[in-house]
C-alpha positions in Angstrom: 10.7 7.7 15.5 11.6 4.0 15.2 8.0 3.1 15.8 6.8 -0.1 14.1 3.1 -0.9 14.0 1.5 -4.2 14.0 -1.3 -5.1 11.5 -3.9 -4.4 14.2 -2.5 -0.9 14.8 -2.1 0.4 11.2 -4.5 -1.7 9.2 -8.2 -1.8 9.6 -9.7 -5.1 8.4 -13.2 -4.7 7.3 -14.2 -8.3 7.7 -13.7 -10.8 10.5 -12.1 -13.6 8.5 -8.5 -14.3 9.6 -5.6 -13.9 7.1 -4.8 -16.8 4.9 -2.9 -19.5 6.9 0.8 -19.5 6.3 0.9 -16.2 4.4 4.1 -14.4 5.3 4.0 -11.0 6.9 6.3 -8.4 5.4 7.4 -5.1 7.0 6.4 -2.3 4.6 6.1 1.4 4.8 4.2 3.6 2.4 6.0 7.0 2.3 4.3 10.3 3.0 4.1 12.7 0.1 3.9 16.4 -0.1 0.4 16.6 -1.7 -2.7 16.1 0.5 -3.7 13.0 -1.5 -0.2 11.5 -0.8 -0.8 11.9 3.0 -4.1 10.0 3.1 -4.4 6.4 4.3 -4.2 3.9 1.5 -7.1 1.4 0.8 -6.2 -2.0 -0.5 -8.6 -5.0 -1.1 -7.3 -8.5 -1.7 -9.6 -11.5 -2.2 -12.5 -9.9 -0.4 -10.5 -8.5 2.5 -10.1 -4.8 2.9 -7.2 -2.9 4.5 -6.7 0.8 5.3 -3.0 1.4 5.7 -1.5 4.4 7.4 1.3 6.2 5.5 4.6 6.8 7.1 4.3 3.9 9.6 6.3 0.7 9.1 3.7 -2.0 9.2 3.7 -5.8 8.9 1.4 -6.7 6.1 0.4 -9.9 4.4 2.6 -10.7 1.4 -0.4 -10.4 -1.0 -1.1 -6.8 0.2 2.5 -5.8 -0.3 2.3 -7.3 -3.8 -0.7 -5.1 -4.6 1.0 -2.0 -3.3 4.2 -2.7 -5.3 2.1 -3.4 -8.5 0.2 -0.1 -8.0 3.5 1.8 -7.7 4.9 0.1 -10.8 1.8 1.0 -12.8 1.9 4.6 -11.6 5.5 4.9 -12.7 4.7 3.4 -16.1 1.8 5.8 -16.5 4.1 8.8 -15.8 6.6 7.6 -18.4 3.9 7.3 -21.0 2.5 10.7 -20.1 5.9 12.3 -20.4 6.7 10.6 -23.7 3.4 11.8 -25.2 4.1 15.3 -23.9 7.5 15.5 -25.6 6.2 14.2 -28.9 3.9 17.2 -29.3 
């Protein structure tokens, strides 16, 4: 417990280009879920760079990657709301 990973430990970069100069790193943790799909590593691609992020490990990620992850979560929550509202209209 209390383990914090660096980008090199928890993120696989699929290209050799270094991250954008001056881009701030943010500590971020993707929680583990109870379903198998919620335990798998998370793939994110930003501007031609690919990342494979381990769940349950606090990781320092570029700000743009964190933004993508936050937007994906917001969209997932919105989709659930729409699905539930459609279900209760029937």
